[in-house]
Each structure stands twice: as C-alpha cells, then as structure tokens.
N, C-alpha and C positions, 0 to 999 in steps of 0.2 A: 496178531492181526492188527492191533492198534498201532504198532510201530510202522507197518507198511502204509497205513492210511495217512499218518502224519508226514511221512516222507513224500507222498504224492501231492501234498498241499504246499510245497515250498514255493515261495514267491507270492503267495496270496496276500500276505500282510504288506509287502512292498507295493503292490498295485493299489491296495487300499490307501496306503499313506500318500502315494503320488496323486491319486484321484481326489483325495479330500484335503490334504495339507497344503498343497501348492495353490489351489484356488483360495483357500483361507488366508494364506500369506499375501496373495495378491489383493484381496479385499482389505486386509489390515494395512497394506501399503497405500492403497487408495485413501483410506480413512486418515492415516497419519500424514502422508505427504500432501493430500488434498487439504487437510486442515492447516498445514504450514503455508500453502499457497493462499488460502483465504486470509490467514493472519498477516501475511506479507502484503496483500492488497490493502487491507485495512491500515496497516502501518504506513504504506506509501501514501494513502489518502491523507492520513493524519500529518505526515511530514510535509506534504504539499500545502496543506492548510496553514501550518505554522510558518512555512517559508513565504507564503503569500502575505501573511500578517507581518512578518519581518520586513518584507519589501515595502509594505505600506508605511512602516515606521520611518522610512527614508523620505517620505513626502513632507514638504514644509508645512507643519501644523499651523503656524501663525498665518500663513497665506490662506489656508483652508478656513480658518476662523473668520477671516476677513472677506470670505466669499470668492477668493481667487484660488485657482488650483495650479500651482507651479510644480509640475511633475518633472523631476530630473530622472529620465528613463535610465541613464547609466547608474545613478546612485541606487535606484530601486532594484535593478537587476543585480547589482553588486551585493546589496544587503540580502537579497533572497538566495543568491548563490553562496554567500558566506555561511548562511544558516545551513544550507544543504551540505556544505563541506564539513561543518562542525558535527553534524549528526551522521556523516558517512554515507550520504546518498548523492546521486546525480540526477539532473533533471533539466528542464527547459523553463525559461521565464519569459512571459509575454506581458507587455504593459500597454494599456490604453489610457485615455485621460481619466477614467473613473474606475479602473479595474486592474488588478494584478493577478495574472493567471499563472499557476505553476503546475507542471507535469513532472512527476517523479517516476523514475524507472529503476527497477531492481531485478535481480535474478535469484531464483530459489533453486538450490541444488536438491535433487531428489535423493533421499537416503534409502528408503526401502524399495521404491520402484526402480531405482538404478540397477537392481539385481535382474530385472527383466528387460533392461535396455531402454528405459525411459530416461531421457536426459533432462538437463536443467530447463526450467520454465521461466519466462519473462513475465513480470507483473508491472503494473503501473497504477498510479493514482493521480487524480487531477482535482485541483481546488482553485477557487477564485476568492479574492478579497476585494470588496467594493468600497469605494471611498464614500462615506456618508457625510454629506455637507451639513453644516449647522443650520439652526432655525433663524430666519431673518426677523421674525416678529415674535412677540410673547405668546406662549401657548396658554390659552385660556381654558382648556379642557380639564386641567388638573384641579381646578378649584383653588381656594386660598386667595391670597392677595394678588 
C-alpha cells in the first residue's frame, strides 16, 4: 500500500522547488547585483571628485594667490580627462571661473539577474571642485600674534 501512495506523489517535490527556489534566487540576485550597482555609483562619484580635483590642479596657483583667476579651460579639461583615462572611466567635464564639474558614466553588467533577462545598468556620479581664493587680510580670529 505504501508503494502505491508514493507513486501517486510524483512531481510534488519539483513543484515545491520551483515555487520556493526560483524566487529565492531572484531575491539573492537583487541583493547581489543591487549591491554592485550601489558600489559602482559610489565609485563613480569618487572618481568624479578626484577628476575634478585633478582639473583644478591645472589652474595657475600663482595667479590665484595674487587674487587673479586665470582659468585655462582646455588645460583643466585635459587634466580631468587624463585622470579619468588613467582610472579607466569616461565622463564629461564642465568648467566655469570658480568651479570644475565632472560627471562620470559607467555600466554595470548584471551577473545573477541576467539569468532572468535583466540587462546591464548605467550608473553615473557627479562632483564639483570649487576654487577657494586666498585671504586678502590677516585673520585675527585665531589668536596669537
């Protein structure tokens, strides 16, 4: 009698596996690939900040110290793009008289979610470096001489 009963339950475990394991794999994929997207966004923002700082290094520091701001837009953009190229990223650089803005773009390939048809995702990061001008008069707030 027991043998007949087991034969009638064929496929019950398969249904159980499909109903529980497939959604669990999808949730694991969301956690894994979602974490990779968040990490890529953070890295893009970090790279954008470093590229903006690299761009500001191309501004004539002697002129800034003397109160003039001589911004060679081409040199600033070249320096920022050079940094982006060195770290393997692409992006856009915008320059004003007092600010260098960099936007970095990257693509994250889905590893686990690609099994259910989710394709690559684009991420970006944006940062700006502002030019801080020197002090014209002595700062008396610190105390001392």
